C-alpha positions in Angstrom: 68.1 86.2 136.3 70.2 85.4 133.4 68.7 83.9 130.3 70.4 81.7 127.7 69.9 83.1 124.2 69.8 80.4 121.4 71.2 81.6 118.2 69.6 80.5 114.9 72.1 79.6 112.3 71.9 81.7 109.2 72.7 80.1 105.8 74.1 82.5 103.4 75.3 82.2 100.0 78.9 82.1 99.9 80.4 85.4 99.3 81.3 85.8 95.8 84.0 87.9 94.7 81.8 88.8 91.6 78.2 89.9 92.1 77.3 89.3 88.5 78.1 85.6 88.9 75.8 85.3 91.8 72.8 86.8 89.9 73.4 84.5 86.9 73.4 81.4 89.1 70.1 82.4 90.7 68.5 82.8 87.3 69.7 79.4 86.1 68.4 77.8 89.3 65.0 79.5 88.8 64.8 78.5 85.2 65.4 74.9 86.1 62.7 74.9 88.7 60.2 76.5 86.3 61.0 74.0 83.6 60.5 71.2 86.0 57.2 72.5 87.1 56.0 73.0 83.4 57.2 69.5 82.5 55.3 68.0 85.5 52.2 69.9 84.5 52.3 68.8 80.9 52.9 65.2 81.9 49.9 65.4 84.2 47.7 66.8 81.5 48.7 64.1 79.1 48.0 61.4 81.7 44.6 62.9 82.3 43.8 63.0 78.6 44.8 59.3 78.3 42.6 58.4 81.2 39.7 60.4 79.9 40.0 58.7 76.4 40.2 55.2 78.1 37.2 56.1 80.2 35.3 57.3 77.1 36.1 54.1 75.1 35.2 52.0 78.1 31.9 53.8 78.4 31.1 53.5 74.7 32.0 49.8 74.8 29.7 49.3 77.8 26.9 51.2 76.1 27.2 49.6 72.6 24.9 46.6 71.9 26.3 43.3 70.9 24.5 41.5 68.1 24.7 38.0 66.7 25.2 37.9 63.0 23.8 35.3 60.6 23.8 35.0 56.8 21.2 33.8 54.4 21.7 30.8 52.2 20.5 30.2 48.6 17.0 28.8 48.2 15.7 26.4 45.7 15.4 27.6 42.1 12.7 24.9 41.5 10.2 23.7 44.0 8.0 20.7 44.2 4.4 21.2 45.2 2.6 18.1 46.6 -1.2 18.1 46.5 -3.8 15.5 47.5 -6.1 14.0 44.9 -8.4 11.1 44.2 -8.2 8.8 41.1 -11.4 8.5 39.2 -12.5 7.1 35.9 -11.9 9.2 32.8 -15.7 8.9 32.4 -18.1 8.2 35.2 -21.9 8.2 35.3 -24.8 7.2 37.4 -27.5 5.3 35.4 -31.2 6.1 36.2 -34.4 4.7 34.9 -36.3 6.7 32.2 -39.7 5.1 32.9 -41.7 3.9 35.9 -42.1 0.3 36.7 -40.8 -2.7 38.6 -37.3 -4.3 38.1 -38.0 -7.6 36.4 -34.4 -8.7 36.1 -30.8 -7.4 36.2 -28.0 -8.9 34.2 -24.8 -7.1 35.5 -23.5 -6.4 39.0 -20.5 -4.8 40.6 -17.2 -5.6 39.0 -18.6 -6.7 35.7 -17.0 -5.3 32.5 -19.6 -4.2 30.0 -19.6 -2.9 26.5 -21.4 0.1 25.1 -25.1 -0.8 24.6 -25.0 -4.0 26.6 -28.2 -4.8 28.6 -27.9 -4.2 32.3 -31.5 -4.6 33.6 -35.1 -4.8 32.5 -38.1 -2.9 33.9 -41.6 -4.2 33.8 -43.9 -1.4 32.5 -47.4 -2.8 31.9 -49.2 0.5 31.9 -46.8 1.8 29.2 -47.3 -1.3 27.1 -51.1 -0.8 27.2 -50.7 2.9 26.2 -48.5 1.8 23.3 -51.1 -0.7 22.2 -53.8 1.9 22.4 -51.8 4.3 20.5 -51.2 1.9 17.7 -54.9 1.0 17.5 -55.8 4.7 17.3 -53.2 5.0 14.5 -54.9 2.3 12.6 -58.3 3.9 13.0 -57.0 7.2 11.7 -55.4 5.5 8.7 -58.7 3.9 7.8 -60.6 7.2 8.1 -58.0 8.9 6.0 -58.1 6.3 3.3 -61.9 6.7 3.1 -61.6 10.5 3.0 -59.0 10.3 0.2 -61.2 7.9 -1.9 -64.3 10.2 -1.5 -62.2 13.3 -2.3 -60.9 11.6 -5.5 -64.4 10.8 -6.8 -65.7 14.2 -6.0 -62.7 15.8 -7.8 -63.9 14.1 -11.1 -67.5 15.4 -10.6 -66.2 18.9 -9.7 -64.5 19.2 -13.1 -67.9 18.8 -14.8 -69.7 21.0 -12.3 -71.7 17.9 -11.1 -71.3 18.7 -7.4 -71.8 21.6 -5.1 -68.6 23.5 -4.4 -69.4 23.5 -0.6 -69.5 19.7 -0.5 -66.2 19.4 -2.4 -64.5 21.8 -0.1 -65.6 19.8 3.0 -64.3 16.6 1.6 -60.9 18.2 0.8 -60.8 19.6 4.3 -61.5 16.1 5.7 -58.5 14.7 3.9 -56.2 17.4 5.2 -57.5 16.9 8.8 -57.0 13.1 8.4 -53.4 13.6 7.3 -52.8 15.9 10.3 -54.4 13.3 12.7 -52.3 10.6 11.1 -49.0 12.6 11.7 -50.0 13.2 15.4 -50.9 9.6 16.0 -47.6 8.4 14.4 -45.7 10.8 16.6 -47.5 9.6 19.7 -46.8 6.0 18.8 -43.1 6.8 18.3 -43.0 8.5 21.7 -44.6 5.6 23.5 -42.4 3.1 21.7 -39.3 5.1 22.7 -40.5 5.2 26.3 -41.2 1.5 26.1 -37.6 0.9 24.9 -36.4 2.5 28.1 -37.5 -0.5 30.0 -34.2 -2.0 28.8 -31.4 -0.3 30.8 -28.2 -0.4 28.7 -24.6 0.8 29.2 -23.9 4.2 27.7 -20.2 3.4 27.3 -17.8 0.6 27.9 -16.5 0.3 31.5 -16.9 -1.5 34.8 -20.0 -1.5 37.1 -18.9 0.0 40.4 -22.3 0.1 42.1 -25.6 -1.6 41.8 -28.5 -0.1 43.7 -31.5 -2.3 42.6 -32.9 -5.7 42.9 -35.7 -7.7 41.4 -39.1 -6.4 42.4 -38.0 -2.9 43.3 -40.4 -0.1 42.3 -38.6 2.4 40.1 -39.6 6.0 39.4 -38.1 7.8 36.4 -34.9 9.8 37.3 -35.3 9.3 41.1 -33.2 6.3 42.0 -29.7 5.3 40.9 -29.7 1.9 39.2 -26.0 1.4 38.4 -22.8 3.4 38.5 -20.5 2.9 35.5 -16.8 3.9 35.4 -14.3 3.8 32.5 -11.1 2.5 34.1 -8.8 2.9 31.2 -7.5 5.5 31.3 -8.0 7.0 34.8 -8.2 10.7 35.5 -6.8 12.6 38.5 -8.1 16.1 39.2 -6.0 18.3 41.4 -6.5 21.9 42.5 -3.4 24.0 42.3 -3.4 27.0 44.7 -3.5 30.5 43.2 0.2 31.3 44.2 1.3 28.5 41.8 -1.5 28.8 39.2 0.8 30.4 36.6 3.5 27.8 37.1 1.6 24.8 35.6 1.0 24.1 32.0 -0.1 21.3 29.7 2.7 18.7 29.1 4.4 19.5 32.4 5.7 16.4 34.2 3.9 15.2 37.3 4.5 12.3 39.7 1.6 10.3 41.1 2.1 8.4 44.4 -0.6 6.0 45.6 -0.9 6.3 49.4 -0.4 3.0 51.1 1.2 1.3 48.1 4.8 0.1 47.9 4.9 0.5 44.2 7.1 3.2 42.6 5.5 6.5 41.9 4.0 6.9 38.4 5.4 9.5 36.1 3.0 11.2 33.8 2.1 14.6 32.3 -0.5 17.2 32.8 -3.2 16.7 30.2 -5.6 19.7 30.8 -5.3 23.0 32.7 -8.3 25.2 33.4 -8.4 28.6 31.9 -9.5 30.3 35.0 -9.4 30.1 38.8 -12.3 28.6 40.8 -13.8 31.7 42.6 -14.8 29.5 45.6 -11.4 27.9 46.5 -9.1 30.3 44.5 -7.4 27.4 42.8 -6.8 26.2 39.3 -8.1 22.8 38.1 -5.5 20.5 36.6 -6.3 17.1 35.0 -3.8 14.2 34.7 -4.5 11.1 32.6 -3.1 7.7 33.8 -3.1 4.7 31.4 -4.6 1.6 33.2 -4.6 -1.2 30.6 -3.9 -3.9 33.2 -6.6 -2.5 35.6 -4.3 -2.5 38.6 -5.2 1.1 39.4 -8.5 1.4 41.2 -10.8 4.5 40.9 -11.3 6.2 44.2 -7.8 5.6 45.5 -6.2 8.4 47.4 -3.0 9.7 45.8 -0.5 12.6 46.1 0.5 14.6 43.0 3.9 16.1 42.9 4.5 18.8 40.4 7.9 20.5 40.0 7.7 24.2 39.1 10.5 26.6 38.2 10.8 29.8 40.2 11.3 33.1 38.3 13.4 34.6 41.1 16.3 33.1 43.2 15.0 33.2 46.8 17.1 33.3 49.9 16.5 31.2 53.1 17.0 32.9 56.5 16.4 31.8 60.1 13.0 32.7 61.3 14.4 34.6 64.3 15.8 37.4 62.1 12.3 38.6 61.2 10.7 41.7 62.9 7.0 42.2 62.6 5.6 45.6 63.7 3.3 48.3 62.4 5.6 49.0 59.5 5.3 45.4 58.3 7.8 42.7 58.1 11.5 43.5 58.0 14.9 42.4 59.1 17.8 44.1 60.9 21.1 44.2 59.0 24.6 45.4 59.8 26.1 47.8 57.2 29.7 48.7 56.8 31.1 50.3 59.9 28.9 48.1 62.1 25.9 50.3 61.7 22.3 49.1 62.1 19.8 49.4 59.2 16.3 48.0 58.7 15.2 46.4 55.5 11.6 45.5 54.6 11.3 42.0 53.0 8.7 40.0 51.1 8.3 36.4 52.3 7.8 33.2 50.5 7.3 29.8 52.0 7.5 29.1 55.7 9.7 26.1 56.7 9.2 26.4 60.4 12.7 27.3 61.7 13.5 28.9 58.4 11.6 31.1 56.0 12.0 32.0 52.4 12.7 35.7 51.4 11.8 36.7 47.9 12.7 40.4 47.9 14.4 42.9 50.2 17.9 41.4 50.9 20.9 40.1 49.1 23.2 37.2 49.8 26.0 39.4 51.1 23.9 41.1 53.8 24.8 40.5 57.4 21.6 39.9 59.4 21.0 40.2 63.1 19.5 37.1 64.9 16.9 37.8 67.5 17.3 41.6 67.3 16.6 43.7 70.4 13.7 46.2 70.4 16.2 48.9 71.6 18.2 48.9 68.3 17.8 52.0 66.2 18.9 52.7 62.6 22.5 54.0 62.4 23.5 52.7 65.8 27.0 51.3 66.2 27.0 47.7 67.4 29.5 45.0 68.2 29.0 42.0 65.9 29.5 38.4 67.1 29.2 35.6 64.6 26.7 32.9 65.4 28.3 29.6 66.4 28.1 27.0 63.6 26.1 23.9 64.2 28.1 20.8 64.6 27.4 18.3 61.9 26.3 14.9 63.2 29.0 12.3 62.9 28.3 9.3 60.8 27.6 6.3 62.9 29.6 3.3 61.8 27.8 0.0 62.4 30.2 -2.9 62.8 29.3 -5.9 60.7 28.7 -9.0 62.8 
């Protein structure tokens, strides 16, 4: 059986007349192919490097924290402290009885203006009157006995010069005179004491002022120093005592201006000055007593009125005010998170001043140029790179225009 044999074509380089030319062409072709392969490999390597860098940057960007930055604003160089107080008379006192007895009459009542020494009430003290009468009678008896002793002693003195009397009798008479003089002094002192006590039945005003309370009526039994009869207040001038907290104790001084506002009154606040400042703090409430004097010639200001005292004090440092959400409180204390150059995180301890609610006052620890982080995350660490986004500014409320009708 016959078989058909398929012949495979054979490609052959064209025959060259010069073998050297054939070898050179092959070398050139191989160099071109090799160069192409090297170029393709280099391009691939560059592309891979670019992709790796893009991936690294994308990874770092996805891992970096984004923080909201805020800035501090200058605080007040002077501050006004407002404290509650009560107006009172420059001099106030409660008047008590100095003797026991019954109220026989009273001459002044609440609201009456009195002068110093003016009679306010009278107390009936019959027992004391009897004691005074008895004391005066006893004084008269002692005077009579002393006069007789002096006369006898005078006669015996003449006899004693001529040795006409026993020395013992003369000494006894002289001793009787000395004893009589001592009894006379004691009796006079007792009468003066009783007379002074008897004068206390007249209750008088110790100084000029206004009667603010009257606690007695006719017929009341009064015991010495046990019941208030009257309350007397000097209403011109008035005195306001305010207690300044320890943190401001060194910021107040005599002559400093103060403003007094009467609560519930539509009158303008009164401007006055600090009259007295205590030289020490009260150990109970840790505050310093400050007295303010208010003239009250017309009597419009009433003692006992509730007032507010405003005192402007100058601060020694220039504080900064920051939002309250920048503060971080942990075991290390109170600090803020700030962003340094290069967007790196740093922690700064601070010393706080006043708390305004949404804002707080920082006395030490930061500067006005610091970039602070609002509501910092607990994952932030010192030296970490972050992405900073500025906090949106609050829109200022537009002024409402009211059309005139």
